[in-house]
A tleap script that builds the chain and sets N, CA, C and O, in Angstrom:
source leaprc.protein.ff14SB
mol = sequence {
  NMET LEU GLU PRO PRO ASP ASN LEU ASP PRO
  GLU ARG LYS GLY GLU SER PRO THR ALA TRP
  ALA PHE PRO THR ARG SER ARG CYS GLU GLU
  ALA ASP GLY GLY CYS GLY SER LEU ARG THR
  VAL ALA THR SER THR GLN GLY HIE ILE GLN
  TYR ARG ARG CYS LEU VAL CYS GLY ARG CYS
  TYR LYS VAL VAL GLY GLN ALA CILE
}
set mol.1.N position { 102.119 25.029 132.874 }
set mol.1.CA position { 100.718 24.919 133.097 }
set mol.1.C position { 99.996 26.002 133.524 }
set mol.1.O position { 100.582 26.883 134.154 }
set mol.2.N position { 98.881 26.086 133.302 }
set mol.2.CA position { 98.042 27.550 133.287 }
set mol.2.C position { 97.700 27.794 134.634 }
set mol.2.O position { 97.415 26.850 135.371 }
set mol.3.N position { 97.696 29.199 135.114 }
set mol.3.CA position { 97.323 29.340 136.457 }
set mol.3.C position { 95.809 29.620 136.434 }
set mol.3.O position { 95.360 30.358 135.556 }
set mol.4.N position { 94.927 29.015 137.442 }
set mol.4.CA position { 93.454 29.270 137.716 }
set mol.4.C position { 93.218 31.045 138.099 }
set mol.4.O position { 93.708 31.766 138.968 }
set mol.5.N position { 92.102 31.326 136.848 }
set mol.5.CA position { 91.702 32.805 136.930 }
set mol.5.C position { 91.673 33.041 138.496 }
set mol.5.O position { 91.722 32.210 139.403 }
set mol.6.N position { 91.581 34.382 138.543 }
set mol.6.CA position { 91.451 35.076 139.837 }
set mol.6.C position { 90.328 34.981 140.299 }
set mol.6.O position { 90.246 34.879 141.523 }
set mol.7.N position { 89.264 34.981 139.605 }
set mol.7.CA position { 88.137 34.922 140.297 }
set mol.7.C position { 87.556 33.488 140.645 }
set mol.7.O position { 86.344 33.380 140.833 }
set mol.8.N position { 88.408 32.356 140.737 }
set mol.8.CA position { 88.217 31.157 141.016 }
set mol.8.C position { 89.143 30.563 142.373 }
set mol.8.O position { 89.202 29.459 142.915 }
set mol.9.N position { 89.928 32.090 142.656 }
set mol.9.CA position { 90.521 31.834 143.932 }
set mol.9.C position { 89.591 31.677 145.060 }
set mol.9.O position { 88.603 32.412 145.069 }
set mol.10.N position { 89.776 30.733 146.122 }
set mol.10.CA position { 88.893 30.373 146.966 }
set mol.10.C position { 89.031 31.613 148.176 }
set mol.10.O position { 88.105 31.900 148.934 }
set mol.11.N position { 90.308 32.242 148.186 }
set mol.11.CA position { 90.744 33.569 149.240 }
set mol.11.C position { 89.993 34.904 148.803 }
set mol.11.O position { 90.135 35.887 149.530 }
set mol.12.N position { 89.215 35.000 147.677 }
set mol.12.CA position { 88.968 36.093 147.316 }
set mol.12.C position { 87.258 35.782 147.453 }
set mol.12.O position { 86.677 36.410 146.568 }
set mol.13.N position { 86.453 35.113 148.180 }
set mol.13.CA position { 85.172 34.906 148.467 }
set mol.13.C position { 84.574 36.344 148.818 }
set mol.13.O position { 85.106 37.171 149.559 }
set mol.14.N position { 83.287 36.488 148.097 }
set mol.14.CA position { 82.788 37.940 148.681 }
set mol.14.C position { 82.819 38.902 147.325 }
set mol.14.O position { 81.855 39.621 147.063 }
set mol.15.N position { 83.890 38.862 146.564 }
set mol.15.CA position { 84.167 40.028 145.492 }
set mol.15.C position { 83.580 39.152 144.303 }
set mol.15.O position { 83.415 37.938 144.187 }
set mol.16.N position { 83.333 40.199 143.488 }
set mol.16.CA position { 82.412 39.961 142.268 }
set mol.16.C position { 83.410 39.141 141.129 }
set mol.16.O position { 84.630 39.242 140.997 }
set mol.17.N position { 82.553 38.395 140.447 }
set mol.17.CA position { 83.586 37.349 139.196 }
set mol.17.C position { 83.963 38.503 138.514 }
set mol.17.O position { 83.498 39.635 138.647 }
set mol.18.N position { 85.098 38.007 137.561 }
set mol.18.CA position { 85.605 38.926 136.542 }
set mol.18.C position { 85.110 38.629 135.229 }
set mol.18.O position { 85.003 39.433 134.303 }
set mol.19.N position { 84.702 36.930 135.222 }
set mol.19.CA position { 83.864 36.429 133.619 }
set mol.19.C position { 82.668 36.076 134.122 }
set mol.19.O position { 82.222 35.745 135.220 }
set mol.20.N position { 82.100 36.300 132.571 }
set mol.20.CA position { 80.732 36.245 132.549 }
set mol.20.C position { 80.303 35.439 131.364 }
set mol.20.O position { 80.806 35.683 130.268 }
set mol.21.N position { 79.384 34.471 131.509 }
set mol.21.CA position { 78.766 33.644 130.379 }
set mol.21.C position { 77.212 34.071 129.895 }
set mol.21.O position { 76.343 34.234 130.752 }
set mol.22.N position { 76.946 34.227 128.590 }
set mol.22.CA position { 75.980 34.735 127.973 }
set mol.22.C position { 75.379 33.816 127.102 }
set mol.22.O position { 76.205 33.154 126.474 }
set mol.23.N position { 74.439 33.614 126.913 }
set mol.23.CA position { 73.877 32.557 125.696 }
set mol.23.C position { 74.281 33.068 124.463 }
set mol.23.O position { 74.498 34.260 124.247 }
set mol.24.N position { 74.382 32.141 123.641 }
set mol.24.CA position { 74.783 32.287 122.500 }
set mol.24.C position { 73.428 32.470 121.622 }
set mol.24.O position { 73.710 32.745 120.455 }
set mol.25.N position { 72.411 32.412 121.803 }
set mol.25.CA position { 71.196 32.295 121.509 }
set mol.25.C position { 70.221 33.026 122.241 }
set mol.25.O position { 70.065 32.626 123.395 }
set mol.26.N position { 69.501 34.020 121.871 }
set mol.26.CA position { 68.375 34.353 122.909 }
set mol.26.C position { 67.191 34.742 122.122 }
set mol.26.O position { 67.202 35.080 120.938 }
set mol.27.N position { 66.029 34.648 123.009 }
set mol.27.CA position { 64.706 34.830 122.214 }
set mol.27.C position { 64.180 36.294 122.429 }
set mol.27.O position { 64.441 36.803 123.520 }
set mol.28.N position { 63.645 36.848 121.741 }
set mol.28.CA position { 62.981 38.082 121.878 }
set mol.28.C position { 62.122 37.635 122.520 }
set mol.28.O position { 61.457 36.628 122.276 }
set mol.29.N position { 62.040 38.477 123.576 }
set mol.29.CA position { 60.451 38.400 125.039 }
set mol.29.C position { 59.490 38.895 124.487 }
set mol.29.O position { 59.357 40.057 124.101 }
set mol.30.N position { 58.607 37.835 124.410 }
set mol.30.CA position { 57.089 38.080 123.698 }
set mol.30.C position { 56.229 38.654 125.020 }
set mol.30.O position { 55.216 39.346 124.917 }
set mol.31.N position { 56.865 38.209 126.331 }
set mol.31.CA position { 56.099 38.970 127.589 }
set mol.31.C position { 55.884 40.399 127.388 }
set mol.31.O position { 54.873 41.059 127.626 }
set mol.32.N position { 57.164 40.812 126.844 }
set mol.32.CA position { 57.466 42.534 127.114 }
set mol.32.C position { 57.093 43.256 125.790 }
set mol.32.O position { 57.357 44.454 125.692 }
set mol.33.N position { 56.390 42.481 124.587 }
set mol.33.CA position { 56.201 43.084 123.651 }
set mol.33.C position { 56.711 42.773 122.376 }
set mol.33.O position { 56.406 43.310 121.311 }
set mol.34.N position { 57.842 41.487 122.656 }
set mol.34.CA position { 58.621 41.432 121.861 }
set mol.34.C position { 57.939 40.442 120.676 }
set mol.34.O position { 56.709 40.471 120.666 }
set mol.35.N position { 58.572 39.586 119.693 }
set mol.35.CA position { 58.001 39.061 118.818 }
set mol.35.C position { 58.484 37.358 118.873 }
set mol.35.O position { 57.810 36.506 118.294 }
set mol.36.N position { 59.691 37.026 119.624 }
set mol.36.CA position { 59.896 35.282 120.058 }
set mol.36.C position { 60.857 34.926 119.163 }
set mol.36.O position { 61.320 33.785 119.135 }
set mol.37.N position { 61.305 36.061 118.207 }
set mol.37.CA position { 62.517 35.407 117.319 }
set mol.37.C position { 63.467 34.906 118.119 }
set mol.37.O position { 63.594 35.286 119.283 }
set mol.38.N position { 64.201 34.030 117.584 }
set mol.38.CA position { 65.752 33.716 118.006 }
set mol.38.C position { 67.058 34.455 117.002 }
set mol.38.O position { 68.236 34.104 116.940 }
set mol.39.N position { 66.434 35.469 116.351 }
set mol.39.CA position { 67.013 36.394 115.136 }
set mol.39.C position { 67.547 37.264 116.054 }
set mol.39.O position { 66.958 38.326 115.851 }
set mol.40.N position { 68.427 37.429 117.060 }
set mol.40.CA position { 68.949 38.553 117.737 }
set mol.40.C position { 70.066 38.427 117.281 }
set mol.40.O position { 70.465 37.592 116.469 }
set mol.41.N position { 70.889 39.662 118.036 }
set mol.41.CA position { 72.343 40.107 118.000 }
set mol.41.C position { 72.815 40.742 119.548 }
set mol.41.O position { 72.027 41.384 120.243 }
set mol.42.N position { 74.194 40.456 119.943 }
set mol.42.CA position { 74.449 41.514 121.071 }
set mol.42.C position { 74.884 42.818 120.567 }
set mol.42.O position { 75.690 42.825 119.638 }
set mol.43.N position { 74.403 44.067 121.120 }
set mol.43.CA position { 75.072 45.114 120.839 }
set mol.43.C position { 75.868 45.686 121.647 }
set mol.43.O position { 76.737 46.459 121.243 }
set mol.44.N position { 75.684 45.381 122.973 }
set mol.44.CA position { 76.984 46.074 123.775 }
set mol.44.C position { 76.900 44.980 124.988 }
set mol.44.O position { 75.934 44.218 125.042 }
set mol.45.N position { 78.004 44.928 126.013 }
set mol.45.CA position { 78.178 44.235 127.433 }
set mol.45.C position { 78.726 44.994 128.468 }
set mol.45.O position { 79.905 45.340 128.392 }
set mol.46.N position { 78.087 45.278 129.354 }
set mol.46.CA position { 78.646 45.859 130.267 }
set mol.46.C position { 78.647 45.247 131.898 }
set mol.46.O position { 77.716 45.411 132.686 }
set mol.47.N position { 79.479 44.766 132.089 }
set mol.47.CA position { 79.573 43.854 133.392 }
set mol.47.C position { 78.676 42.418 133.023 }
set mol.47.O position { 78.792 41.861 131.932 }
set mol.48.N position { 77.863 41.972 133.999 }
set mol.48.CA position { 77.121 41.073 133.899 }
set mol.48.C position { 75.788 40.901 133.138 }
set mol.48.O position { 75.080 39.902 133.013 }
set mol.49.N position { 75.634 42.287 132.617 }
set mol.49.CA position { 74.605 42.533 131.498 }
set mol.49.C position { 74.831 42.509 130.231 }
set mol.49.O position { 75.855 43.149 129.992 }
set mol.50.N position { 74.334 42.050 129.256 }
set mol.50.CA position { 74.208 42.118 127.957 }
set mol.50.C position { 73.193 42.692 127.349 }
set mol.50.O position { 72.037 42.494 127.723 }
set mol.51.N position { 73.481 43.430 126.394 }
set mol.51.CA position { 72.370 44.265 125.336 }
set mol.51.C position { 72.063 43.445 124.410 }
set mol.51.O position { 72.972 42.890 123.792 }
set mol.52.N position { 70.749 43.189 124.115 }
set mol.52.CA position { 70.618 42.465 122.643 }
set mol.52.C position { 69.388 43.349 121.861 }
set mol.52.O position { 68.604 44.071 122.475 }
set mol.53.N position { 69.376 43.164 120.495 }
set mol.53.CA position { 68.454 43.620 119.283 }
set mol.53.C position { 67.878 42.529 118.688 }
set mol.53.O position { 68.513 41.583 118.221 }
set mol.54.N position { 66.604 42.651 118.696 }
set mol.54.CA position { 65.832 41.922 117.624 }
set mol.54.C position { 66.102 42.188 116.266 }
set mol.54.O position { 66.049 43.355 115.877 }
set mol.55.N position { 66.429 41.129 115.367 }
set mol.55.CA position { 66.632 41.529 113.938 }
set mol.55.C position { 65.325 41.891 113.301 }
set mol.55.O position { 65.147 42.879 112.588 }
set mol.56.N position { 64.361 40.927 113.653 }
set mol.56.CA position { 63.001 41.104 113.182 }
set mol.56.C position { 61.982 42.145 113.667 }
set mol.56.O position { 61.184 42.554 112.823 }
set mol.57.N position { 61.889 42.719 115.161 }
set mol.57.CA position { 60.772 43.586 115.395 }
set mol.57.C position { 61.549 44.725 115.716 }
set mol.57.O position { 60.913 45.771 115.848 }
set mol.58.N position { 62.944 44.775 115.895 }
set mol.58.CA position { 63.831 45.665 116.410 }
set mol.58.C position { 63.981 46.204 117.942 }
set mol.58.O position { 64.658 47.118 118.412 }
set mol.59.N position { 63.058 45.250 118.546 }
set mol.59.CA position { 63.067 45.415 119.953 }
set mol.59.C position { 64.397 45.022 120.562 }
set mol.59.O position { 65.078 44.062 120.201 }
set mol.60.N position { 64.843 46.348 122.058 }
set mol.60.CA position { 66.175 45.939 122.490 }
set mol.60.C position { 65.558 45.291 123.662 }
set mol.60.O position { 64.364 45.144 123.923 }
set mol.61.N position { 66.749 44.885 124.404 }
set mol.61.CA position { 66.246 44.232 126.172 }
set mol.61.C position { 67.810 43.706 126.288 }
set mol.61.O position { 68.734 43.623 125.478 }
set mol.62.N position { 67.657 43.392 127.686 }
set mol.62.CA position { 69.111 42.613 127.892 }
set mol.62.C position { 68.971 41.339 128.709 }
set mol.62.O position { 67.913 40.977 129.224 }
set mol.63.N position { 69.858 40.840 128.767 }
set mol.63.CA position { 70.128 39.506 129.505 }
set mol.63.C position { 71.088 39.453 130.432 }
set mol.63.O position { 72.122 40.086 130.221 }
set mol.64.N position { 70.946 38.730 131.574 }
set mol.64.CA position { 71.793 38.712 132.810 }
set mol.64.C position { 72.639 37.572 132.500 }
set mol.64.O position { 72.107 36.514 132.163 }
set mol.65.N position { 74.172 37.700 132.595 }
set mol.65.CA position { 75.235 36.760 132.233 }
set mol.65.C position { 75.377 35.791 133.701 }
set mol.65.O position { 75.147 36.107 134.868 }
set mol.66.N position { 75.742 34.798 133.246 }
set mol.66.CA position { 76.124 33.656 134.657 }
set mol.66.C position { 77.212 33.427 134.779 }
set mol.66.O position { 77.812 32.809 133.900 }
set mol.67.N position { 78.005 33.982 136.255 }
set mol.67.CA position { 79.486 33.875 136.548 }
set mol.67.C position { 79.975 32.383 136.261 }
set mol.67.O position { 79.522 31.269 136.527 }
set mol.68.N position { 81.053 32.843 135.629 }
set mol.68.CA position { 82.001 31.560 135.690 }
set mol.68.C position { 83.308 31.613 136.336 }
set mol.68.O position { 84.021 30.610 136.371 }
savepdb mol mol.pdb
quit
């Protein structure tokens, strides 16, 4: 049987989790001058922040992940 990941241990409350979930599809943010396209790719991930680039307009933006 597999052991649960350390970030689910109730004794470790208050510590930051080690696993993050990001959307597989993200829309280029129109509010900040983007085009609204779903054609984006992740360029890098640093902790709970994922940096993405739009393949249509070339705009770069970030997505915040959810702890799992």
